[in-house]
GUFILUM-124134 format. One record per residue (C-alpha): residue number from 1; residue in one letter; y, z, x. Coordinates in Angstrom, 3 decimals, always signed. Layout:
% residues N
NUM,A,Y,Z,X
...
% end
This chain:
% residues 475
1,X,+8.055,-7.568,-3.255
2,X,+5.864,-10.491,-2.343
3,X,+6.818,-14.118,-2.516
4,X,+4.544,-15.330,+0.240
5,X,+2.122,-17.510,-1.655
6,X,+0.101,-19.014,+1.192
7,X,-2.915,-17.127,+2.441
8,X,-2.700,-15.893,+6.004
9,X,-5.395,-15.192,+8.540
10,X,-5.746,-11.572,+9.532
11,X,-4.769,-10.579,+13.041
12,X,-5.072,-6.808,+12.862
13,X,-3.912,-4.564,+15.639
14,X,-5.117,-1.201,+14.329
15,X,-7.913,+0.021,+12.120
16,X,-7.709,+1.171,+8.523
17,X,-9.133,+4.449,+7.258
18,X,-10.770,+5.479,+3.998
19,X,-10.895,+8.613,+1.904
20,X,-11.815,+11.861,+3.643
21,X,-11.071,+15.529,+3.094
22,X,-8.750,+17.390,+5.436
23,X,-9.231,+21.095,+5.986
24,X,-6.038,+23.076,+6.412
25,X,-5.358,+24.831,+9.696
26,X,-3.258,+27.880,+10.507
27,X,-3.009,+27.038,+14.205
28,X,+0.306,+25.227,+13.776
29,X,+3.270,+25.800,+11.517
30,X,+3.956,+23.279,+8.786
31,X,+7.134,+22.110,+10.536
32,X,+5.067,+21.088,+13.568
33,X,+2.932,+18.708,+11.503
34,X,+4.138,+15.144,+11.012
35,X,+2.982,+12.706,+8.360
36,X,+2.600,+9.777,+10.733
37,X,+3.364,+6.245,+9.536
38,X,+1.938,+4.528,+7.582
39,X,+1.120,+7.420,+5.257
40,X,-1.426,+5.635,+3.025
41,X,-4.290,+4.007,+4.895
42,X,-7.263,+4.120,+2.514
43,X,-6.187,+0.822,+0.953
44,X,-3.342,-1.617,+1.552
45,X,-0.283,-0.632,-0.492
46,X,+3.260,-1.914,-0.931
47,X,+6.401,-1.515,-3.058
48,X,+6.386,+2.311,-3.230
49,X,+8.098,+3.944,-6.184
50,X,+8.523,+7.692,-5.576
51,X,+9.205,+10.381,-8.189
52,X,+9.176,+14.176,-8.337
53,X,+7.826,+15.454,-11.643
54,X,+7.945,+18.889,-13.265
55,X,+4.746,+20.077,-11.565
56,X,+6.635,+20.129,-8.251
57,X,+4.594,+17.381,-6.586
58,X,+5.927,+14.063,-5.367
59,X,+4.152,+10.975,-6.734
60,X,+4.219,+7.455,-5.315
61,X,+3.313,+4.537,-7.576
62,X,+2.419,+1.548,-5.397
63,X,+1.210,-2.006,-5.715
64,X,-2.067,-2.923,-4.010
65,X,-2.610,-5.760,-1.536
66,X,-6.239,-6.805,-1.987
67,X,-8.276,-7.297,+1.194
68,X,-9.187,-9.890,+2.425
69,X,-5.822,-11.324,+1.485
70,X,-5.455,-14.422,-0.674
71,X,-1.736,-14.002,-0.936
72,X,+0.322,-12.154,-3.489
73,X,-1.268,-13.903,-6.482
74,X,-4.313,-11.643,-6.043
75,X,-2.396,-8.332,-6.121
76,X,-3.990,-5.924,-8.609
77,X,-5.264,-2.358,-9.181
78,X,-2.273,-0.011,-9.136
79,X,-2.921,+3.344,-7.421
80,X,-0.966,+6.613,-7.449
81,X,-0.626,+8.968,-4.471
82,X,+0.685,+12.529,-4.590
83,X,+1.620,+15.350,-2.221
84,X,+3.143,+18.815,-2.236
85,X,+4.205,+18.790,+1.420
86,X,+4.948,+15.125,+2.417
87,X,+2.056,+15.157,+4.904
88,X,-1.201,+15.670,+3.006
89,X,-1.476,+12.870,+0.459
90,X,-4.075,+12.499,-2.268
91,X,-5.072,+9.087,-3.585
92,X,-5.186,+9.939,-7.284
93,X,-7.030,+6.679,-7.932
94,X,-6.484,+3.488,-9.868
95,X,-4.406,+3.711,-13.035
96,X,-4.134,+0.083,-14.182
97,X,-5.348,-3.434,-13.364
98,X,-4.770,-6.896,-14.807
99,X,-7.960,-6.699,-16.881
100,X,-6.386,-3.802,-18.793
101,X,-3.459,-5.910,-20.033
102,X,-4.453,-7.758,-23.233
103,X,-1.322,-9.916,-23.332
104,X,-1.468,-10.824,-19.641
105,X,-2.128,-13.999,-17.683
106,X,-5.730,-15.123,-18.319
107,X,-6.407,-15.521,-14.596
108,X,-5.169,-11.990,-13.822
109,X,-3.563,-11.020,-10.530
110,X,+0.209,-10.891,-10.082
111,X,+0.495,-7.131,-10.552
112,X,+3.641,-6.711,-8.496
113,X,+6.035,-3.821,-7.764
114,X,+5.898,-1.084,-10.451
115,X,+7.857,+2.025,-11.409
116,X,+7.370,+5.091,-13.609
117,X,+9.375,+7.458,-15.798
118,X,+8.791,+10.654,-17.760
119,X,+10.163,+11.644,-21.165
120,X,+9.158,+14.289,-23.711
121,X,+5.607,+14.820,-22.471
122,X,+4.794,+11.152,-21.864
123,X,+4.616,+9.264,-18.584
124,X,+5.655,+5.620,-18.738
125,X,+4.389,+3.106,-16.196
126,X,+6.399,-0.119,-15.919
127,X,+4.889,-3.174,-14.273
128,X,+5.769,-6.879,-13.994
129,X,+3.077,-9.319,-15.065
130,X,+3.048,-12.932,-16.329
131,X,+1.729,-13.700,-19.782
132,X,+0.744,-17.306,-19.056
133,X,-0.982,-19.461,-16.440
134,X,+2.513,-20.775,-15.655
135,X,+3.276,-17.414,-14.104
136,X,+6.761,-18.030,-12.701
137,X,+8.307,-18.706,-16.097
138,X,+6.401,-16.145,-18.140
139,X,+7.178,-12.804,-16.500
140,X,+7.171,-9.738,-18.705
141,X,+7.876,-6.082,-18.005
142,X,+4.807,-4.330,-19.340
143,X,+4.510,-0.655,-20.265
144,X,+1.520,+1.681,-20.033
145,X,+1.617,+5.301,-21.165
146,X,-0.249,+8.546,-20.481
147,X,+0.127,+12.281,-20.921
148,X,-0.769,+12.667,-17.218
149,X,+1.220,+11.475,-14.194
150,X,-1.707,+9.810,-12.394
151,X,-4.538,+9.089,-14.848
152,X,-5.505,+7.772,-18.287
153,X,-2.771,+5.138,-18.623
154,X,-3.174,+2.721,-21.517
155,X,-1.357,-0.605,-21.583
156,X,+0.983,-1.074,-24.515
157,X,+3.101,-4.153,-25.085
158,X,+6.017,-5.456,-23.059
159,X,+9.762,-5.039,-23.370
160,X,+11.208,-7.708,-25.653
161,X,+14.568,-9.395,-25.128
162,X,+14.445,-9.774,-21.333
163,X,+14.731,-13.014,-19.337
164,X,+11.343,-14.588,-18.567
165,X,+12.006,-16.246,-15.222
166,X,+11.970,-14.188,-12.006
167,X,+11.998,-10.935,-13.977
168,X,+10.093,-8.727,-11.566
169,X,+10.350,-5.381,-9.744
170,X,+11.248,-3.012,-12.604
171,X,+12.977,+0.264,-11.763
172,X,+13.801,+2.956,-14.320
173,X,+16.581,+5.516,-13.849
174,X,+17.253,+8.646,-15.915
175,X,+20.908,+9.650,-16.117
176,X,+22.181,+13.207,-16.449
177,X,+22.728,+12.827,-20.211
178,X,+19.048,+11.968,-20.777
179,X,+19.564,+8.231,-21.226
180,X,+17.327,+5.783,-19.361
181,X,+18.163,+2.444,-17.764
182,X,+15.916,-0.426,-16.679
183,X,+16.694,-2.579,-13.648
184,X,+14.795,-5.707,-12.658
185,X,+15.208,-9.116,-11.109
186,X,+14.160,-11.557,-8.447
187,X,+14.934,-15.000,-7.119
188,X,+18.502,-13.934,-6.387
189,X,+19.373,-12.510,-9.819
190,X,+19.496,-8.822,-10.722
191,X,+19.762,-7.258,-14.175
192,X,+20.339,-3.885,-15.784
193,X,+20.047,-2.654,-19.369
194,X,+19.907,+0.620,-21.258
195,X,+16.476,+1.470,-22.654
196,X,+15.898,+2.393,-26.274
197,X,+14.767,+5.861,-27.288
198,X,+11.115,+4.732,-27.402
199,X,+11.303,+3.696,-23.709
200,X,+9.756,+0.321,-24.595
201,X,+12.762,-1.540,-26.010
202,X,+16.331,-2.267,-24.953
203,X,+19.484,-0.751,-26.387
204,X,+22.305,-3.227,-25.921
205,X,+22.894,-6.410,-23.989
206,X,+21.224,-7.185,-20.678
207,X,+23.833,-7.208,-17.915
208,X,+23.503,-9.588,-15.002
209,X,+24.860,-8.226,-11.705
210,X,+26.919,-11.004,-10.183
211,X,+28.797,-9.193,-7.427
212,X,+25.932,-7.926,-5.268
213,X,+25.892,-9.252,-1.721
214,X,+22.867,-11.492,-1.096
215,X,+20.666,-9.927,-3.785
216,X,+17.026,-11.025,-3.633
217,X,+14.787,-8.495,-5.461
218,X,+13.428,-4.902,-5.281
219,X,+16.007,-2.946,-7.328
220,X,+16.083,+0.852,-7.097
221,X,+18.714,+3.145,-8.652
222,X,+19.433,+6.853,-8.168
223,X,+22.384,+9.211,-8.545
224,X,+23.876,+11.799,-6.202
225,X,+27.055,+13.884,-6.630
226,X,+28.216,+11.757,-9.551
227,X,+27.785,+8.460,-7.666
228,X,+25.286,+5.778,-8.690
229,X,+23.401,+3.957,-5.927
230,X,+21.655,+0.587,-6.277
231,X,+19.328,-0.416,-3.431
232,X,+17.771,-3.887,-3.169
233,X,+16.323,-6.365,-0.691
234,X,+18.318,-9.317,+0.607
235,X,+17.461,-12.887,+1.651
236,X,+17.645,-12.410,+5.417
237,X,+15.637,-15.393,+6.768
238,X,+12.095,-14.441,+7.758
239,X,+12.488,-10.727,+7.136
240,X,+14.271,-9.069,+4.210
241,X,+16.541,-6.092,+4.747
242,X,+17.402,-3.344,+2.283
243,X,+21.051,-3.202,+1.178
244,X,+22.837,-0.900,-1.234
245,X,+25.869,-0.716,-3.472
246,X,+27.580,+2.116,-5.351
247,X,+29.296,+2.528,-8.698
248,X,+30.806,+5.071,-11.080
249,X,+28.644,+3.649,-13.883
250,X,+24.887,+3.013,-14.174
251,X,+25.529,-0.664,-14.955
252,X,+28.283,-1.309,-12.428
253,X,+30.536,-2.886,-11.360
254,X,+29.037,-2.334,-7.891
255,X,+30.742,-1.919,-4.537
256,X,+28.689,-3.399,-1.689
257,X,+28.049,-0.866,+1.084
258,X,+25.857,-2.692,+3.583
259,X,+22.372,-2.523,+5.131
260,X,+20.345,+0.712,+5.161
261,X,+16.950,-0.588,+6.313
262,X,+16.415,-3.262,+8.950
263,X,+13.480,-5.710,+8.694
264,X,+10.124,-3.943,+8.739
265,X,+7.317,-4.628,+11.183
266,X,+5.132,-7.696,+10.573
267,X,+6.264,-8.296,+6.982
268,X,+8.777,-10.773,+5.586
269,X,+9.239,-8.676,+2.460
270,X,+10.911,-5.310,+2.034
271,X,+10.825,-2.948,-0.908
272,X,+11.433,+0.757,-1.226
273,X,+12.579,+3.823,-3.113
274,X,+14.818,+6.801,-2.370
275,X,+14.129,+10.299,-3.658
276,X,+15.048,+13.941,-3.028
277,X,+12.180,+16.386,-2.530
278,X,+12.467,+20.060,-1.570
279,X,+16.045,+19.658,-0.372
280,X,+15.492,+16.560,+1.776
281,X,+16.138,+12.896,+1.023
282,X,+13.507,+10.288,+1.864
283,X,+13.133,+6.534,+1.879
284,X,+9.715,+5.087,+1.143
285,X,+9.081,+1.493,+2.243
286,X,+6.239,-0.735,+3.390
287,X,+5.365,-2.606,+6.577
288,X,+2.335,-4.356,+8.075
289,X,+1.829,-2.086,+11.077
290,X,-1.916,-1.814,+10.516
291,X,-2.866,-5.381,+9.665
292,X,-0.172,-7.525,+11.323
293,X,-0.463,-9.590,+8.111
294,X,+2.514,-9.789,+5.784
295,X,+0.300,-9.763,+2.692
296,X,-1.628,-6.657,+3.784
297,X,+1.013,-3.942,+3.800
298,X,+1.077,-0.153,+4.026
299,X,+3.508,+2.492,+2.738
300,X,+5.711,+4.472,+5.152
301,X,+8.276,+7.238,+4.748
302,X,+11.270,+8.366,+6.822
303,X,+14.217,+10.717,+6.319
304,X,+17.422,+9.425,+4.755
305,X,+20.848,+10.937,+5.531
306,X,+24.234,+10.739,+3.789
307,X,+27.664,+10.751,+5.375
308,X,+30.292,+13.204,+4.055
309,X,+31.874,+10.436,+1.941
310,X,+28.549,+9.713,+0.202
311,X,+27.692,+6.552,+2.098
312,X,+24.186,+6.262,+3.551
313,X,+23.268,+6.109,+7.215
314,X,+20.851,+3.373,+8.234
315,X,+17.283,+4.673,+8.066
316,X,+15.482,+4.897,+11.405
317,X,+11.927,+3.571,+11.117
318,X,+9.490,+5.798,+12.990
319,X,+5.782,+6.045,+13.784
320,X,+5.879,+9.839,+13.501
321,X,+7.017,+9.845,+9.874
322,X,+8.367,+13.103,+8.452
323,X,+7.542,+16.809,+8.969
324,X,+5.631,+18.895,+6.457
325,X,+7.753,+20.794,+3.928
326,X,+5.062,+23.230,+2.867
327,X,+1.650,+24.652,+3.800
328,X,-1.187,+22.289,+4.711
329,X,-3.470,+21.306,+1.853
330,X,-6.738,+19.553,+1.148
331,X,-6.125,+15.799,+0.929
332,X,-8.095,+12.567,+0.840
333,X,-6.172,+10.616,+3.459
334,X,-6.789,+10.490,+7.188
335,X,-3.428,+10.189,+8.899
336,X,-2.721,+6.977,+10.769
337,X,-1.400,+9.260,+13.495
338,X,-4.940,+10.634,+13.871
339,X,-6.556,+7.216,+13.688
340,X,-4.749,+6.024,+16.795
341,X,-6.124,+9.000,+18.719
342,X,-9.639,+8.479,+17.308
343,X,-10.371,+12.116,+16.499
344,X,-14.030,+11.639,+15.588
345,X,-15.756,+14.275,+17.740
346,X,-17.733,+15.724,+14.820
347,X,-19.720,+12.486,+14.375
348,X,-22.467,+13.229,+16.901
349,X,-25.714,+11.869,+15.376
350,X,-25.653,+8.316,+16.730
351,X,-27.931,+5.373,+15.968
352,X,-27.429,+2.155,+17.958
353,X,-28.268,-1.263,+16.527
354,X,-28.604,-4.091,+19.076
355,X,-27.856,-7.431,+17.486
356,X,-31.424,-8.638,+18.035
357,X,-32.895,-5.735,+16.028
358,X,-35.286,-6.598,+13.223
359,X,-33.034,-5.011,+10.610
360,X,-30.033,-7.179,+11.580
361,X,-29.748,-10.473,+9.681
362,X,-27.104,-13.182,+10.000
363,X,-25.764,-15.999,+7.861
364,X,-22.838,-18.215,+6.924
365,X,-22.678,-19.937,+10.305
366,X,-23.122,-16.893,+12.534
367,X,-25.641,-17.453,+15.364
368,X,-27.474,-15.379,+17.955
369,X,-26.871,-16.122,+21.589
370,X,-29.161,-13.968,+23.689
371,X,-28.621,-10.415,+22.454
372,X,-25.225,-11.145,+20.892
373,X,-23.959,-12.557,+17.611
374,X,-21.384,-15.357,+17.865
375,X,-19.505,-17.820,+15.626
376,X,-18.055,-14.987,+13.557
377,X,-14.827,-16.988,+13.339
378,X,-16.396,-19.251,+10.692
379,X,-15.369,-18.622,+7.096
380,X,-18.368,-17.125,+5.310
381,X,-20.053,-15.868,+8.494
382,X,-21.604,-12.416,+8.406
383,X,-24.193,-10.101,+9.850
384,X,-25.916,-7.340,+7.931
385,X,-27.681,-4.104,+8.825
386,X,-30.316,-2.834,+6.402
387,X,-32.244,+0.436,+6.281
388,X,-29.285,+2.382,+7.669
389,X,-29.642,+6.160,+7.574
390,X,-26.841,+7.773,+5.589
391,X,-28.051,+11.330,+6.117
392,X,-26.871,+13.535,+3.278
393,X,-24.382,+10.864,+2.207
394,X,-20.626,+10.664,+2.617
395,X,-18.627,+9.731,+5.684
396,X,-20.117,+7.870,+8.634
397,X,-18.441,+6.488,+11.728
398,X,-18.969,+2.778,+12.291
399,X,-18.384,+1.556,+15.860
400,X,-18.566,-2.096,+16.947
401,X,-18.930,-3.183,+20.584
402,X,-17.568,-6.712,+20.999
403,X,-15.763,-9.382,+23.036
404,X,-12.868,-11.556,+21.882
405,X,-10.442,-13.965,+23.489
406,X,-8.266,-13.958,+20.363
407,X,-5.163,-11.792,+20.198
408,X,-6.537,-9.914,+17.233
409,X,-9.331,-10.492,+14.735
410,X,-10.812,-8.505,+11.871
411,X,-13.984,-7.962,+9.865
412,X,-14.339,-7.032,+6.257
413,X,-16.926,-4.242,+6.087
414,X,-18.983,-3.625,+2.956
415,X,-21.044,-0.430,+2.873
416,X,-23.440,+0.978,+0.271
417,X,-21.400,+4.094,-0.466
418,X,-17.933,+2.529,-0.781
419,X,-16.392,+4.429,-3.748
420,X,-13.663,+1.873,-4.453
421,X,-15.732,-1.266,-3.933
422,X,-12.860,-2.977,-2.115
423,X,-14.482,-3.026,+1.324
424,X,-12.968,-1.746,+4.558
425,X,-10.667,-3.372,+7.098
426,X,-11.894,-3.283,+10.705
427,X,-9.444,-4.432,+13.368
428,X,-10.807,-6.062,+16.551
429,X,-8.058,-6.438,+19.189
430,X,-8.641,-9.028,+21.907
431,X,-10.523,-8.128,+25.121
432,X,-9.350,-11.072,+27.233
433,X,-12.499,-13.202,+27.106
434,X,-15.493,-14.226,+25.016
435,X,-17.843,-12.607,+27.525
436,X,-15.780,-9.489,+28.104
437,X,-17.653,-6.933,+26.016
438,X,-15.192,-4.108,+26.548
439,X,-13.995,-3.981,+22.949
440,X,-14.862,-0.814,+21.073
441,X,-13.350,-0.178,+17.660
442,X,-14.297,+2.449,+15.091
443,X,-13.577,+3.328,+11.489
444,X,-14.962,+5.608,+8.824
445,X,-17.092,+4.176,+6.029
446,X,-19.017,+5.685,+3.133
447,X,-22.812,+5.724,+2.932
448,X,-25.243,+6.915,+0.316
449,X,-27.819,+9.573,+1.156
450,X,-31.139,+8.440,+2.533
451,X,-32.442,+5.517,+4.545
452,X,-31.651,+2.556,+2.268
453,X,-28.028,+1.835,+3.129
454,X,-26.703,-1.630,+3.901
455,X,-23.687,-2.465,+6.033
456,X,-22.351,-6.039,+6.033
457,X,-19.587,-7.322,+8.316
458,X,-17.923,-10.567,+7.242
459,X,-15.983,-12.805,+9.616
460,X,-13.723,-15.806,+9.256
461,X,-10.667,-13.833,+10.391
462,X,-10.527,-14.595,+14.115
463,X,-13.154,-15.046,+16.799
464,X,-15.407,-12.130,+17.808
465,X,-18.754,-11.883,+19.615
466,X,-20.704,-8.708,+18.833
467,X,-23.208,-7.021,+21.145
468,X,-24.122,-3.880,+19.194
469,X,-23.162,-1.551,+16.382
470,X,-23.310,+2.252,+16.344
471,X,-23.500,+4.341,+13.180
472,X,-22.722,+8.036,+13.682
473,X,-23.203,+10.933,+11.267
474,X,-22.163,+14.571,+11.293
475,X,-24.937,+16.939,+12.440
% end
């Protein structure tokens, strides 16, 4: 899941989107529409846990890499995403954060890879979290419950009787007879145990899996044609891979089968889930395609295929993602596929802000040089636009014209109408020189209605000189 505890500087290569509606179109068949990868781009997400519930939708429970990154100790604010066609995804919103866990670590953070289960009208959300400042030796598997799959979760206690060290990455599997099993582990040790009927206790002894080849973390278990599959990440130096093993029993012994996912782009960690949806099998996983920062990851999905003997073919990682398996629908995610092509033609009402305008202020070490703002590489540097027209409110297109001799820098953007309050990631690829003002990068932000909006861009994540900013609205 994580295990990179040093903060990294951002060196983004693509921009990140935020929530926006998508209107369905009948001009192309569903099979012609691809999800694109990554599939979630409104926030940084990792460790996807995918499930199909009785309402026929597929739900992904993911951890959240907070931006700007301070490393995995800051991870918090679990979100749920859902879809009925594998292409149009809805961010259902936040369901739990460290502040909601009364028994948790006083300093918060450390909300790592989760999972979910459903039984008798109740949804159970399982999450690893330390109970003490000494986080590494106080891990617990917490449980939150709700009568809805993606809202109103309330933290309960934690599962008693489990090891406290390196007990992370819970995964819950329901067998054909209605029994449930919990899998967890990290630091090279994996465990499995049957859950009690209340889904918050164990029924029997915890079994340590000793025969798995190079086990590191990220357990995931599923069943197909009577065979049990255990997927996990290994210790491949510098970049984990996903391996799997099979068994005739939910608690092993396991037969090692090999690698099914090679190292992912720009991330040392790997974590995923495998699920069947509408007759197809999928693997969800994360990479750092958008940010080029291993602690700012994004969820992807690709098809998974079985051989006739039940073994799994290695998953091919793609940028296209997977095709739609149903009609288009209204969703809150812009596709990364669309972001690359910058399909923003509807944003036609443009206001330009030169950097020497009276409503542009600077601070934190940023300076003006002629008509440009420089020294944005300094930690704490920023420039701010006030009195920005938000029109009727909602989406606006922010465009920055800049120069940079760095390979890739980034700004954190704070805007008045940001619904999540997390800020936005704006990537600023290099232009080849500090005086080469050919850089032009755009992203969607949220503004309130009226003329009193503020937009702040914070630096400290690579060198950038800015010449002007354009804010565009829909007519």
